[in-house]
C-alpha positions in Angstrom: 73.9 45.8 58.9 75.8 45.7 62.2 74.0 44.6 65.4 74.4 48.2 66.9 72.9 49.8 63.8 70.0 47.4 63.9 69.5 48.3 67.6 69.7 52.0 66.8 67.1 51.8 64.1 64.8 49.8 66.4 65.2 52.4 69.1 64.5 55.2 66.7 61.2 53.6 65.7 60.0 53.7 69.3 58.3 56.5 71.2 60.6 58.5 73.5 59.3 60.4 76.6 61.1 63.2 78.4 61.1 62.4 82.0 62.5 65.7 83.1 61.2 69.2 83.9 62.5 72.3 82.1 64.4 74.4 84.7 64.8 78.1 85.2 65.1 80.7 88.0 61.4 80.2 88.9 61.5 76.4 89.1 60.4 74.7 92.3 63.2 73.6 94.5 64.3 72.6 98.0 64.0 76.0 99.8 67.3 75.9 101.6 69.1 75.9 98.2 69.5 78.9 95.9 67.6 79.2 92.6 69.3 78.8 89.3 70.9 82.0 87.9 71.3 82.5 84.1 73.1 85.4 82.5 74.6 86.4 79.1 78.4 86.8 79.1 78.4 87.5 75.4 75.6 88.1 72.9 75.4 87.8 69.1 76.3 91.5 69.0 79.7 90.4 70.3 79.9 87.8 67.5 78.9 84.8 69.6 76.4 83.9 72.3 77.7 82.5 75.6 75.7 82.0 78.7 76.7 81.4 82.4 74.6 79.1 84.5 74.9 78.9 88.3 73.0 76.0 89.7 73.2 73.5 92.6 73.4 69.8 91.8 70.2 68.9 93.4 67.9 71.1 91.2 65.0 70.2 89.0 65.0 66.6 87.9 68.3 65.4 89.3 70.5 62.4 90.2 71.8 61.9 93.7 75.1 59.9 94.1 75.7 58.0 97.4 78.1 60.7 98.5 75.2 63.2 98.7 74.4 61.7 102.1 77.0 59.1 102.9 80.6 59.8 103.9 82.9 57.7 101.7 80.1 57.0 99.2 80.6 57.0 95.5 80.8 60.4 93.6 78.7 60.9 90.5 81.6 60.2 88.2 82.1 56.8 89.8 78.7 55.5 88.7 79.3 53.0 85.8 78.1 54.2 82.4 76.2 51.0 81.9 74.1 51.7 85.0 72.7 54.9 83.3 70.7 52.8 80.7 68.4 50.5 82.6 65.1 48.6 82.3 62.4 50.8 83.7 59.5 49.7 85.9 56.8 52.2 86.9 54.7 51.4 90.0 51.6 53.6 89.6 50.1 54.8 92.9 48.7 58.0 91.5 45.1 57.1 92.5 46.1 56.4 96.1 48.2 59.6 96.3 45.3 61.7 94.9 43.2 60.4 97.8 45.9 60.6 100.4 48.9 62.9 99.7 50.8 61.2 102.6 50.7 57.8 100.9 53.7 55.6 101.5 54.6 52.9 99.0 55.0 49.6 100.8 56.6 46.2 100.1 53.1 44.8 99.6 52.5 47.4 96.8 55.6 46.0 95.0 54.4 42.4 95.5 51.0 43.3 94.1 52.7 45.0 91.2 54.7 41.9 90.5 51.7 39.7 90.7 50.2 41.7 87.8 53.3 42.5 85.8 55.9 39.9 86.6 59.0 39.9 88.8 61.2 43.0 88.7 64.4 42.0 86.9 67.8 42.4 88.5 69.6 45.6 87.7 66.5 47.6 86.9 65.4 51.2 87.6 62.1 51.3 89.6 60.0 54.5 89.6 57.2 55.5 92.0 54.5 57.2 90.0 52.4 59.5 92.1 51.5 62.2 89.5 53.1 64.8 91.9 54.8 66.1 88.8 51.5 67.6 87.7 51.9 70.2 90.5 55.0 71.6 88.7 55.9 74.5 88.3 54.0 75.6 91.5 56.5 75.7 94.4 53.7 75.8 97.0 51.9 72.9 95.4 55.1 70.8 95.2 55.9 71.3 98.8 52.2 71.1 100.0 52.8 72.4 103.5 50.1 72.2 106.2 49.3 75.0 108.7 52.2 73.8 110.8 54.7 74.0 108.0 54.9 70.2 107.6 55.2 68.9 104.0 52.2 66.6 103.1 53.8 64.4 100.3 54.1 60.8 99.4 57.3 58.7 99.7 58.9 55.3 99.9 58.8 53.0 102.9 62.0 51.5 104.3 60.7 48.0 103.7 60.0 48.7 100.0 63.5 50.1 99.5 65.1 47.2 101.4 63.2 44.7 99.3 64.1 46.3 96.0 67.7 46.8 96.9 68.5 43.5 98.6 65.9 41.0 97.1 65.5 42.5 93.6 69.0 44.0 93.4 67.8 47.1 91.5 70.4 49.7 90.3 68.4 52.8 91.1 65.0 54.2 92.0 63.2 57.4 91.2 60.1 59.5 92.2 58.4 62.7 91.4 58.7 64.5 94.7 61.6 66.4 96.2 62.5 63.6 98.7 62.6 59.9 99.0 60.8 60.1 102.3 57.2 61.1 102.8 56.7 64.5 104.3 55.3 63.7 107.7 57.9 61.0 108.7 60.6 63.2 107.3 59.5 66.0 109.6 59.5 63.7 112.5 62.6 61.7 111.9 64.6 63.3 109.1 65.3 61.8 105.6 66.1 58.4 107.0 65.0 56.4 104.0 67.0 58.6 101.7 70.1 58.1 103.8 69.4 54.3 103.8 69.0 54.2 100.1 72.3 56.0 99.4 74.1 54.1 102.0 73.3 50.9 100.0 75.5 52.4 97.2 72.8 52.9 94.6 71.7 56.2 93.2 68.2 57.8 92.8 66.6 60.3 90.4 64.3 62.8 92.0 61.6 65.2 90.6 60.8 62.9 87.6 58.2 64.0 85.1 55.6 62.4 82.8 55.7 58.9 84.4 52.0 58.8 83.4 53.3 58.5 79.7 55.3 55.3 80.5 54.0 51.7 80.8 54.4 49.7 83.9 57.0 47.4 82.3 59.0 47.1 79.0 60.5 50.6 78.7 64.1 51.6 79.1 65.4 54.7 81.0 68.5 56.7 79.8 70.0 59.2 82.2 72.6 61.9 81.0 74.4 64.7 82.8 77.7 66.6 82.4 80.9 64.7 83.4 81.4 66.5 86.6 84.5 65.8 88.7 83.6 65.0 92.3 79.9 65.9 92.2 77.3 64.8 94.7 74.5 65.2 92.2 73.4 67.0 89.0 70.4 68.1 87.0 69.8 65.4 84.4 68.1 64.7 81.1 66.3 61.4 81.7 64.4 59.8 78.7 62.2 56.7 78.6 62.2 54.6 75.4 58.9 52.9 75.2 58.4 49.3 74.0 
């Protein structure tokens, strides 16, 4: 038996978890962007069924390429194929977020995680579990605006991203919310951490789902999307393969 076939059989014996949300015209999304449109161009009465989908790249569970925010950054098709299958680390801060929706994940949180689970390996994908995905498919709950229209939602700190990118040399990060930045600082200063992350020439996956079904360490994440030409982002099918 070839090595690849042995690996295939091993992977098939594992549990696979879908990390993506199913999307349609009613799916929660950034309000400045249009909702997905789906229509039948032909039906089986015509002899074959063909549908037309109109959707922005940043919709549902999606990947952001560096060019999404950064002039001269890599397009989606410039991300190496091998960077779409990565070791997956899940930092669980769902309890903290349940007590404080404005929780910001810090460098110390990562160091505490490593003290318990071991050092994050170079080239990994690190996900911030907040259980925000359990608010799906409620648009108002996903945005969680206060009386002044400010989003109350968790996010990454600059120091945490800086540490992961430059000291742990991760390939990508992901989270369950619409944005990299927590809601309150984003309202005050803009999406500065999202810009910083993409400026470092790595990608991110936003609006992840079912991270509560994935262990802290030991899983793999596989990310797939159409082979768009010159795309800033795309809805994805992300899958975790558990140890």
